[in-house]
N, C-alpha and C positions, 0 to 999 in steps of 0.2 A: 541753725541761723545764722550763724556768722560766715560770712564769705570772703570776706576782704583782706588781702595783707595790706599793710601801709606802704610798700613800695610798689603797691597797684593790680597786683595779680589779681587775678578774682576765683581763685581757688585754694580754701587752706585745707583739702581733705588729706594733704600728706604735710602738715605743720606738726614740727614733733610734740609740740605740746597740745594737740586737738583735745584732747580727752579733759586736759585741767583747764581750757578754757571752756569748754561745753559745763563744766562743773559752775565755775565763779557765774556763768550765762544764768544758768537752773536758781542758782542761789540769791540772782537780783543786782547783778551787779552794775548792769544799765536798766537804766532808768525807762518808763515803759514812753515808748513814742521817739525814742532814741535813737534806733538800729540802726539808722541807716547814717547814721555818722561816727560809726566803730569800727575801727579797722584794728588786725591782730596785729603784734608785731612781731617785727625779727629780737632775736635775741643780739645786743649791740654787737660789734666790733668794729676796734677800732685799732689802727694800726700800731704796731709795738715800739718800731722806731720814732714815734712821735710822745710818747709818752717818757716822764720823768721818774715823778714817784704818785703812784697811783692811789689814790679815794676810793675804798668800794662802798657801794652807798646799798645801802640793804631798805630798798623804797614799796610803795603799792604799786603805784601801774605808772608808764610812762605820762609825759606831756603830751599834745596836738602832737598830730603828723607833721612832718616837714621841723618840727622843733622838738624835737625827742633826741634824750641825753645830753647833748649839747647847745651851747646858746642859748639857755633861757636861764633866768632869773634868778632859779633858785642854785642851781650848777654853779652860775656864775657868783655869789654870792656863797657858798660854801669853800669855793676855790680860796676863793681871797682869803675868809678867815681862818681857815683852815691852812692853806701855804701860807699868811703871818704868822699862825702858830708855831709850824715848824720854820718857819724862815727857809724855806725853799718854797718855787713851785710845786703845784699839785695839781694833778690830773683826775677830775671825775670819773668814774664807769658806775653807772646806775643796774644793779641785777634785783629787776621789779619781780613783786610778785603776780601781779594781772597783766599779763600782755596784752594789753588792750589800748588802745590809742584812737583821742580823738580829730576827726580827722580835722575840722575849724578850730584853729586856737582862740583860746578864752571862752571854749564851751566846756573845759571839763566841769565845774559844779552841776549844768545843766545837764550834761551826760550819762553823769557816773556816779551811783550810790556807795561810797565810799566805806560807809557800815556796816551794809552788805559783803564786801568783798574782807572785810577784816572778820563778820561773823561766819563764813565762807570758809577762810584759811583756819578758822579757829576751828571748826567741828571739821574739818577732813585734815587728820593727820598726814596726808600724800600731799599735802598740796606745801606742808612745809617740810618734808622731805625733796619736791622736785625743787621749793626758792633752795633751801642748801645744795643741791646738787646743783644747779647754776651758776652759784656761786664759786665752787671749787671747781667747776669748767671755766673758770674766768682767773681762779687762782694759781693753776698750773700752768698754765706759761706766760701770764702777764704779772704775775706778782714776781715770777723767780727769774723772769728774766729783766726785769725792770726796777725793780725794788728791793730787792734783797740783798741788793750789796749794800743798801740803807738803810731798810730796818731789819732786824730777825724777824718780827713778826708781822702781820699783814695789817694792815689801817684800816680799818669799819667803820661806816658810819650808818646807826638804825636810825632809820625815820619814822621818831615818834614812839609813843608808850605802847601804843597798841603790835607794833611791829616787835618791838623788844617784849612785850608777853606773847604774841601767839608765833613767833618764830627765833628770837634768839635767844629768848629762855628756856624755850622747848629742846632748842639744840645745844643749849648747856646742861638740861636734864639728862639730855641722852650721851655727854660726854662727845658733841662732835665740834663743838668750841669750847675751847675755858681763855676766858679774860684776863689777860697778863697785865693789863693797865688801864685805867680809866681817864681818857686825856682830858675830856671835858665836854662840855654840853653845847651846840650850837643851835639857837632857833628851833629847839624841838627835835635835836638830831644828837645823839648820844655818838662819841668819835672813841674806838678803842683799841687798843692791839691786844690780838687775838689770838692765840694757839688757833689752826683748822686743821679736823681730823681730814684729811685727803682721801679718795680710795672711798670702793663703794662697801657694804653691809656686806657684812657674811653672809651665810646661807642662814642660820642661827639665828641671827640679830635679826633677820627680814620675816623667818617666822613670828618672831618675839610681838613684831611691829604690828602685823597681821592679827595676830591674837587679840592685842591690846584693841583693836579696829574692830575686833567683831562684840 
């Protein structure tokens, strides 16, 4: 049922995360009657040469179309608070679980059921793996080229206790990520220095994951 890209395209059949979008849709992520106000957004891409220090934020879903990932209140506030903590400029890069965005600014609460999004993430291990994969995709080029000279480990912020429980803690249990230092909590966001395992799961690990889902 979801046919719109946030960039105006009218066909999502080739969207790389189409199946995951359908899973969230079937789980009730979009409230009844709000389908026409929803677009599927692409993974963010920010030119590496504009970044100084990157703070990777593991979030639930993007804000409204036209305000995605930058120049919104959440991003600006976190950049100020974390930048002050580290004593340097910080650029935020969101890695969101649900790649849906409201077309009309200010209608997020009316459009999306956050609790249903979180329950769907909780009940579908493949979604947690997909989110981790997208975090790795961003870490590989961006952190190594920008932040590695400043920090030995990536700086990540987890958006809320539910995302900690259903994503971050799952990754830690699977030894995909290891917390090296708990820095602080900022307006519900947990900020950490962490070791992240980059690369795909081995065949044995993939088979083990599939067995756990059955």
